[in-house]
C-alpha positions as CSV (number, residue, x, y, z in Angstrom):
1,M,41.1,1.0,-12.1
2,A,39.7,2.9,-14.5
3,D,35.9,1.8,-13.9
4,A,36.3,2.9,-10.5
5,A,37.4,6.4,-11.3
6,A,34.8,6.6,-14.1
7,E,32.3,5.8,-11.5
8,T,33.7,8.2,-8.9
9,A,33.5,10.9,-11.5
10,L,30.0,10.1,-12.7
11,A,29.0,10.4,-9.1
12,T,30.5,13.5,-8.3
13,A,29.4,15.0,-12.0
14,A,26.1,15.9,-11.0
15,P,24.2,16.4,-7.6
16,S,22.0,13.7,-6.6
17,H,18.2,14.2,-6.3
18,P,16.6,12.3,-3.2
19,E,14.1,10.7,-4.8
20,E,16.1,9.8,-8.2
21,I,15.7,6.4,-10.0
22,R,19.0,4.9,-11.2
23,S,19.7,1.8,-13.5
24,E,23.1,0.4,-14.6
25,F,23.5,-2.4,-16.8
26,E,26.3,-4.2,-18.6
27,M,25.6,-6.5,-21.8
28,R,28.1,-8.8,-23.4
29,V,27.8,-9.5,-27.0
30,G,30.2,-12.3,-28.0
31,K,33.5,-12.7,-26.6
32,H,35.1,-9.2,-27.1
33,I,32.2,-6.6,-26.9
34,T,30.8,-5.3,-23.8
35,L,28.3,-2.6,-23.6
36,Q,27.7,-0.6,-20.5
37,G,25.2,1.8,-19.6
38,S,23.3,3.9,-17.1
39,A,20.4,6.0,-16.4
40,R,18.8,8.1,-13.9
41,I,15.4,9.9,-14.0
42,T,13.4,11.6,-11.1
43,P,9.7,10.8,-10.5
44,A,8.7,14.2,-12.1
45,G,10.9,13.2,-15.4
46,L,9.2,10.3,-15.3
47,I,5.8,11.6,-15.6
48,C,6.7,14.2,-18.0
49,S,8.3,11.6,-20.2
50,G,4.9,9.4,-20.2
51,L,2.7,12.5,-20.8
52,T,5.1,13.3,-23.8
53,V,4.6,9.7,-25.2
54,A,1.0,9.9,-24.5
55,M,0.6,13.1,-26.4
56,V,2.8,12.4,-29.4
57,A,0.9,8.8,-29.8
58,F,-2.6,10.9,-29.9
59,A,-1.3,13.1,-32.5
60,F,-0.3,10.5,-34.9
61,G,-3.8,8.5,-34.0
62,Y,-5.3,11.7,-35.0
63,L,-3.1,12.3,-38.1
64,A,-3.6,8.5,-39.5
65,R,-7.6,9.0,-38.6
66,S,-8.0,12.0,-40.7
67,M,-6.1,10.5,-43.8
68,P,-8.5,9.6,-46.7
69,R,-9.2,6.0,-46.9
70,R,-8.1,4.0,-50.0
71,R,-10.8,1.8,-51.5
């Protein structure tokens, strides 16, 4: 009962985007621990996330290359 109420509250909390990508998972660890999660993202958010990761990787690569090498 609580799970259905939580899903209803989550679905009505934010308006849905017509092209949003949703993911839900449930993972059990042992007999007594259950982890549940969900995520949603739009295609524009996915592209922005990819660009952000690429720029951070480029910055770290630039910093690593500019450090003096030890001999």
